[in-house]
Every structure is written in C-alpha cells, then in structure tokens.
C-alpha positions, -999 to 999 in steps of 0.1 A, spaced: -461 210 -64 -444 227 -93 -435 194 -108 -471 182 -105 -483 214 -123 -456 210 -150 -467 173 -156 -504 184 -157 -495 211 -182 -476 186 -204 -505 162 -203 -529 189 -214 -506 200 -242 -501 164 -253 -538 157 -253 -545 188 -272 -519 179 -298 -534 145 -303 -569 160 -307 -556 185 -333 -537 157 -351 -568 135 -352 -590 163 -366 -564 170 -393 -561 133 -402 -598 124 -400 -607 135 -435 -580 112 -449 -591 84 -426 -627 87 -437 -616 87 -473 -598 55 -468 -628 40 -450 -652 51 -477 -630 35 -504 -638 1 -489 -676 6 -492 -699 0 -521 -714 31 -539 -748 25 -521 -731 24 -487 -709 54 -495 -739 77 -502 -761 63 -474 -746 86 -448 -719 89 -422 -706 55 -412 -672 46 -399 -676 9 -404 -667 -2 -439 -681 -34 -455 -645 -44 -465 -654 -47 -502 -626 -41 -528 -652 -34 -555 -641 2 -560 -604 -6 -562 -611 -34 -587 -632 -11 -608 -606 17 -607 -579 -7 -617 -599 -24 -644 -617 5 -660 -591 32 -655 -554 32 -662 -539 40 -628 -503 33 -637 -500 60 -664 -511 90 -642 -491 75 -614 -459 76 -635 -468 110 -647 -470 122 -611 -436 107 -603 -419 122 -634 -435 156 -628 -427 157 -591 -391 146 -595 -385 165 -627 -398 198 -613 -379 193 -581 -345 187 -598 -351 217 -622 -361 239 -593 -329 230 -574 -307 236 -604 -321 271 -605 -325 278 -568 -292 266 -554 -271 292 -574 -297 319 -568 -298 313 -531 -260 311 -529 -258 345 -546 -283 361 -524 -269 346 -492 -232 352 -498 -232 382 -522 -262 402 -511 -270 436 -526 -293 464 -514 -321 449 -534 -317 413 -522 -345 414 -496 -367 432 -520 -362 405 -546 -369 378 -521 -401 396 -510 -412 400 -546 -406 364 -553 -427 354 -523 -454 378 -532 -460 360 -565 -474 331 -544 -501 353 -532 -515 360 -566 -546 339 -575 -537 313 -601 -569 319 -620 -558 355 -627 -531 342 -651 -548 311 -664 -559 326 -698 -524 340 -708 -506 310 -695 -530 287 -715 -523 307 -747 -485 306 -741 -486 269 -736 -508 264 -766 -486 285 -789 -455 267 -777 -471 233 -781 -467 224 -744 -504 216 -737 -508 181 -723 -471 175 -722 -448 165 -693 -423 191 -703 -448 219 -701 -462 207 -667 -426 203 -654 -418 239 -662 -451 251 -648 -446 232 -615 -411 245 -613 -422 281 -617 -449 277 -591 -427 263 -564 -394 281 -572 -401 311 -548 -405 287 -519 -375 267 -528 -353 298 -532 -365 312 -499 -359 279 -480 -324 274 -494 -315 311 -488 -325 306 -451 -303 275 -448 -273 290 -466 -274 321 -444 -266 298 -414 -234 286 -430 -203 306 -421 -191 326 -450 -155 321 -438 -156 285 -449 -164 295 -485 -137 322 -484 -112 296 -473 -122 274 -502 -116 303 -526 -82 310 -511 -74 273 -518 -82 278 -554 -117 264 -556 -138 276 -586 -173 289 -582 -189 255 -591 -165 236 -569 -174 260 -541 -211 253 -545 -209 216 -552 -181 204 -530 -183 229 -501 -217 245 -498 -239 216 -508 -225 189 -484 -229 214 -455 -265 221 -464 -276 186 -470 -304 186 -443 -318 219 -457 -316 207 -493 -332 174 -485 -361 190 -467 -366 214 -495 -367 186 -520 -392 167 -499 -414 197 -496 -412 205 -533 -421 169 -542 -452 171 -519 -463 204 -534 -458 192 -570 -475 159 -563 -506 177 -548 -509 205 -574 -543 203 -590 -553 236 -605 -527 237 -633 -524 199 -638 -562 197 -645 -563 227 -668 -531 221 -689 -535 184 -695 -560 160 -711 -547 125 -714 -510 121 -722 -495 141 -693 -524 139 -668 -511 131 -633 -530 116 -604 -548 149 -595 -564 149 -629 -571 112 -625 -591 119 -594 -611 146 -610 -622 122 -638 -645 105 -613 -667 136 -614 -693 132 -642 -726 148 -653 -743 119 -636 -728 129 -603 -699 119 -580 -691 83 -575 -680 86 -538 -666 51 -533 -646 51 -565 -635 87 -559 -623 77 -524 -605 46 -538 -588 68 -565 -579 94 -538 -565 67 -515 -543 54 -544 -532 89 -552 -522 100 -517 -508 67 -505 -473 71 -521 -468 106 -508 -481 96 -473 -457 67 -472 -428 89 -483 -437 115 -457 -439 89 -430 -405 74 -437 -388 108 -443 -404 128 -415 -373 128 -394 -352 142 -423 -379 167 -430 -381 180 -394 -343 180 -392 -341 201 -424 -369 225 -413 -351 232 -380 -316 233 -396 -298 264 -384 -325 272 -358 -300 268 -330 -264 277 -334 
C-alpha cells in the first residue's frame, strides 16, 4: 500500500514538473514556430502550425548583418566572464580563507547592488562612458557586463571555496607554495565544478543582458540583444522577422546550455553534501 502511494506521489510530481517545464519553454517554442511563418500569418492570430517558410530567416540574413552582432555577443560574453573570474577568484579566496568581521557585510553589500534598478544609474554611467570614449565599444561593454555580474560570481565562488578544507591550503603553504601557486595549482583544480558552473552562468547572463547593451551601443559593438531590438520600428513590430532574429540569438546559448547542463547542475550542487 505504501509503495503504491509512493509511486502515485512520484507520478504526480513528475507530471507537475513536466507541466511547469512546458509552460516555461512554451514562449520559446512559439517564437521558433512564428519564425517559420510569413508576416501575414504571424499577425493573423494564435496558430501552432507554421507554414514552413524560410522567408524571415532569408530576409534577416540578407538585409541585416547577423554575423557581426553574433561575434560581438561571443566576445562580450567570454571577455566579461574571464575578467570577472580574474577578479572574483582572488576575492572569493580571501573572503573564504581569510575572513574578517566585515566579510559577510561586504558580501551582502555586493549582493544588494543587484537589487538597485539599472535605470537609476543610467545617466551617470552614460556620461562616464562618454567622457572615457567607451560608448559603442567592446571594451566598455565588457567592463560593464563584468561589473553587473561580478557580485554573483564572487558569491558563487565564495560558496564553493568554503566547502574546500582549509587544511589542504595550509599544507601547501607549509610545502613552500606561494600565494598564486596556492590559488592556481591547489585551489582552482579542487573547485573546477564550481568554477565551471559559475562561468556558464556568467556567460548566459552576459549573453542575455539587454538594458545596457542597447543603451551603450549603436553599431560597432552592438550584440544580438541590440540586433533583436532593431526589428522594432515606427511602422510597428515585424513579428516573423523578430521571431527569426530571436531564434538565431537564443539558439547558441540554448545549445550550449543543453550540452553543458550536467556540468552546470554538478557545479550548482558542488559542496551541497559532504
């Protein structure tokens, strides 16, 4: 009897999980379906049966330069991730293995900056970027994306590093390891799952960032998020082309997430069970 109840409970939970997953994925699915429609079909109403036309993709490729914003997105996502790790690894190491009375306060302050509306600092940040000549530049956006995601990166690495026994690092110091050797050759290999999941999460966040990428770029450094917004015009929204551009923009990150999901889950649960 108990086994039957347990199996029934698992079935209900599994069904509920599939329903929630479908509801979350449905907007993406409908965007992909709409991308294979003509503009007339796209605005006609809700319809899950596409005509199968590649008209929107052909127009996006022929009239708009997809490759340039795609490369900008790759450079910005990878560049900001590497820069964030260069800053966050030593910072998280210091907080995890040499904490002070203010360590938790600093961590909470860093996390609280994510709660501030971005629009509140848009004007001063725009002026700073303008005066430094960083508007519409990959360097400027890389720095901005790094600053945006750095609190999360530090928090995640701090959590992973806290699960590593400090005695191992002390043994490395007794063997004569320098600070950088301790971080690079001892700490980093032990925290590979956590660092990998942090990298993946930062890449996803940087890839999907739209607020700053649209407002601090024009043409040269515009990534795919700005590329998508270009399909909104005074004449209205071109739904089929917008869907095609959105599909092209999200496809790389979806594929990466699909193939790296095991590593991501492993990293997010790293240290959860000792």
